[in-house]
N, C-alpha and C positions, 0 to 999 in steps of 0.2 A: 270380222276377220276369220278367215278359214285357216286351219292348221297348215294346209298346203301352201298358203301365201308365206307363212313364216318359214316353212321348210325350204321353199325356193330361195328365199333371201339368205338363209343360213348356208345352203349349199354353195352359193356364189361367194359368200364371205362370212365365215363363222366368227370373225373377230369383231364384228359390229356389236356395239353395246345394245342393251335393251332399249335405251333412250333413242339411239339412232334408228333402230328398227321401228320403234313406235312412231317416230316422225314419218317414216316412209309409209306406214300402214294407217296413219291417222288414229292411233290408239295411245293409251298411257303405257309407261314403262312397266307398271305393275301388271297390266293385262298381258303384255308380251312375256313377262317373266312367268306368269301363271301358265300361259299356253306352252312355253318352252318346258316347264317342269312337267306338265301333263304329257307332252310328247316323249320326254325322257322316261317317265313312269310307264307309258304304253309300250316302250321299246322301239318306237319309230325313230328316235334319235338314240344311237348307240355309242356315240363318241364324237370327239372333235379332234382334228389333226391339222398340222401344217403340211402343205405340199412342198417338198424339198426337191431341189435339182441334184439327184444323187449320181448323175453321170460322171461327176468330177470325183466322187468318192472311190476309194479303193474297195473292191469287192465285186462279186458276181451275182447277177440276177438271171434266173431262168424261168421259162414257162414250160410246164411239164403236162403233157396230155396223158391221162391215165384211163385205161380200159379196165372195168371191174366186172365181177360176177355179182349180180344183184342177189341179196339175201331174201329168202322166203319170209314174207311178213314185214320186212323192213326196207326192201328195195336197196337203195344206195346210202341211205341216211346214216346208219351206224358206222359203216366203213368210212364214209366221208368225214364224219365227226372224229373218228380215231386219227385219220390222216391230218385233219386240220389242227389237231392238238400238238403236232410236232413244232418245235421252236423254229425250225428252218422254213416252215410254210407261212408265207406272208398273207396269201389269199388262196381261197379254195372255192371253186364254183362248180355246180352241176351244169353240164352243157349238152347241147344237142350236137349231132354229127357223128363222126367216126370214133369218138371217144366219149367217156362219161364224165370225167372230172378234168378241170383245168386248174392247175396250181401255179402260183407264183412262189418261187423258192429263192431265198437269198443265202449266200455263203461268202466266206472270205476269198476262196479260190475255186477254180474249176474242179479241183480234186475234192473239195468239201461238198460241192453239189453232186458230183459223181458218187461219192461215198454215201451221201444221203439216199440217192436213188437206188444204188446197188445193195446197201446194207439194211436200210430201213424200209423204203417204199416197196421195192420190187419183191422183197421177201415176205410181205404180208399176205396172209390167206385172203383170197378174193381179188387180188391185183393180177390181172391177166397180162398187161403189157404197159410200157411207158414209152413216150417219145419226148426228148428234151430239146428245147430251143433256147439258146442263150440270147439275152437282150444285149444288143450292141449299142444302141443310141435311143434316147427318148425324144420324140418330137412333140407329143401331147399326152398329158395324163390328167385325168379327173377334170377335164375342161380347161386346163391351163397349158398354153403353148410354151415350149422351151426354145430359147435361142432365136425366136422369130419375133420381129417387131410387129405389133398388131397394125393391120392396115385398115383404114377407114374408107377405103375405096370399095365400091360395089363391084362384084364380079361381072364380067361382060356376059351378055346373053346373046347366044347365036340363034338364028332362025331355024 
């Protein structure tokens, strides 16, 4: 068994027990458990979570593009780590393109997100500019479709 096989199964359904995974991989539950523990120790598995449909929840989610001034000797890492520590920041990615970081920020209201951007994010040394995009509806997240019944039909192929 490769660790990648276990990771692929866990990414599709982390609720499976070690026994269920062992059946799929032709291993014992103890072997799966040991492999899972090793992956966690290595930092390749950093957590488990449920994918929830939060479109029905009250609250606001925004994607914020951030342009930064890279630091000598540290690039974007130190500033990105400082930004990622804010409670409002749900995800933080270094990205290519016209901006440097892409953040997902959650708040109770539009004003909460705006206040985070104006009072905390934009005022940080090294932050050149931001552009905020509010999430309106989720169609797919982390491989899961929302509000769409899975179709088992094949897509038509045109010549």
